[in-house]
C-alpha positions as CSV (number, residue, x, y, z in Angstrom):
1,M,46.8,-47.4,-17.7
2,Q,44.1,-48.1,-20.1
3,Y,41.6,-48.1,-17.2
4,K,42.8,-44.6,-16.3
5,L,42.0,-43.1,-19.7
6,E,38.9,-44.7,-19.7
7,L,38.2,-43.4,-16.2
8,N,39.1,-40.2,-17.3
9,L,36.8,-40.5,-20.3
10,M,34.0,-41.0,-18.5
11,K,34.3,-38.4,-16.1
12,S,34.7,-35.9,-18.9
13,Q,31.6,-37.5,-20.3
14,N,29.5,-37.0,-16.9
15,V,30.8,-33.3,-16.6
16,N,29.6,-33.0,-20.5
17,I,25.9,-34.3,-19.7
18,T,25.8,-32.5,-16.7
19,N,26.4,-29.2,-18.2
20,F,24.1,-30.1,-21.0
21,E,21.4,-30.9,-18.0
22,D,22.2,-27.3,-16.5
23,K,21.9,-25.6,-19.9
24,I,18.6,-27.3,-20.8
25,A,17.5,-26.5,-17.2
26,N,18.5,-22.5,-17.7
27,F,16.7,-22.4,-21.2
28,K,13.6,-24.1,-20.0
29,T,13.4,-21.4,-17.2
30,G,14.4,-18.5,-19.5
31,F,11.9,-19.5,-22.2
32,A,8.9,-19.9,-19.3
33,K,9.6,-16.7,-18.4
34,K,9.6,-14.6,-21.6
35,Y,6.7,-16.2,-22.8
36,E,4.5,-15.5,-19.6
37,L,6.0,-11.9,-20.3
38,T,5.0,-11.9,-23.8
39,S,1.9,-13.9,-23.3
40,R,0.8,-10.7,-20.6
41,Q,1.5,-8.1,-23.0
42,F,0.0,-9.7,-25.9
43,K,-3.1,-9.8,-23.8
44,I,-2.9,-6.4,-22.9
45,A,-2.1,-5.3,-26.4
46,I,-5.6,-7.4,-27.3
47,E,-7.7,-5.6,-24.4
48,E,-6.2,-2.2,-25.6
49,I,-7.3,-3.0,-29.2
50,T,-10.6,-3.8,-28.3
51,K,-11.1,-0.7,-26.4
52,Q,-9.9,1.6,-29.1
53,C,-12.5,-0.6,-31.6
54,H,-15.2,0.0,-29.0
55,A,-14.3,3.9,-28.8
56,C,-14.2,3.9,-32.3
57,K,-17.5,2.7,-33.1
58,K,-18.8,5.1,-30.4
59,Q,-17.5,7.5,-32.2
60,K,-18.8,6.4,-35.4
61,M,-22.3,6.5,-33.8
62,H,-22.4,10.1,-33.1
63,F,-21.7,11.0,-36.3
């Protein structure tokens, strides 16, 4: 009887570990996607700001 209890406990621990590993894998995938998207958007924003700075400098030179 004790063995069955221990076996059930071990099975539930294995399920918990598997669930945890799945959650970690999902987190890593989601984080990587969001990081990539944010990085691209940040790069675009910096490029646009740089373009606007150059445009302002050109306008300033004309005054």
